[in-house]
N, C-alpha and C positions, 0 to 999 in steps of 0.2 A: 387586555393583554399584557400590560406591564406587571399586573398583580399576579398573573400566572406565571411569569417568569420570576418574580420574585419569590415565590411559593417554591418552585422547582429548583432555585438557587439554594434557598434555606433548607429545603429536604435533601439536597447533595451535601451540603457543608454538613448537616447533622451526621449523615451516613458516614462522611469522612472523619469527623471527630470521633465517631463510637470507633472506628476501625483502628485509629492510632493509639499506640501504648507506650509510654514513655518508660524508659528503664529508670530503676532505681539508683541514687548514688549512694555508694558504699563508703565513700571516702578515699583518702591517699592509703594505699597500703604498704604495710611496714616491710621490709626486706628483711628476711630472716634466713641467713647464710651461715653455714659451719666453716666457709673457706677463708683463711685469713688473706689479708690483702696483698702481701708479699706474694703468695700463691697465686691470685688470680692475675698479679702484675706479670709474672713469669710466664703464666699460659698465655697471655696476650701477646707477650714478645716471641714466643714459640709460634703463635698462630700468624703474627704479622710476617714472619720470616719464612713460613712455609707457602707453598704453591697456593694460588687460588683455585679452589675447587669449582669455582663457578664460571671460570674463564673458558673461551670458546676453545674447544678442542683439549680440555682438561684430560678427559679420559682415554684420548687416542695416543697416550703415551706408550713406548715400546715395553711389552711386559717383561718381567725379569724371567730368567732362564730356570725352569724349576730343576732341581738337583734329584734326579730320578736313580733307580736302582738299575737300570738297564744300561748295558753296555753300549758305547757309541757303534762297534762294528754289528750289534744285534739291530739296532735301530736303521742303519745304511742298509743293512741285506733287506730289512723289512721293507724298507722305501722301494728299494729295487724291485722286489718282488711286485708290490703293489703299482708301481709304474709300468710294468711288462704285463700285468694280468689286463682282462677286458675290463672296458668302463661300465662300472654299474648303473650309470646313469644313461646310458646310450638306448636308443629307441630299439626295442627289440633284445634287450639283454636278457639273457636267461631262456630264450627260445631254443637255441641249439638245432642240433641235427636229431631227429628222432632216432632213438636207439632201435639197432635191430636185434631182436631177438634171437638168442643161438636157437637154430633150428636142428632138426634130428637128421637131415639129409646131409649125406657128403657131398664135398665139393665136387668130386668127380662125377658123381650121379647128376647133381645140377647142371654141370657144364654139358654133358652128354645130351641132356634133354634139350638145352638151349641151343646147341647144335643141330639138333634134329628138326625143332621147331624152325630155325633159320633157314633150313634147305627144304623145308616144306613136307618133312617124313611124317611127323605127328603132331599132335595138339598137346600143350600144357594142360595138366589136370587142374581144374579150378574148384 
């Protein structure tokens, strides 16, 4: 029983050794930069005094006001129109009332027929 455990352990270790691949060592890489030391120092000072882009809430700052070509009065009137219009996100928006097509019958004729039916004189044509 001990022999089978030793053989199994040896087989597993050989499989593990076959799966391991080491990286080759290329040595220390030399620095190749075209920027002068003074310029790097100036960039470091600017970066140190600017806001931390990784801070919590860094992107939640107030956006700058865009300078547009639209007059203030135009934007205000558009906002008033939008505020008084129907809510496009409301349930049933756009359903509206079914438009009644304009018929060829005159109002007086239709009214007379309605009165006749209300008094039981005749039937409406279907």
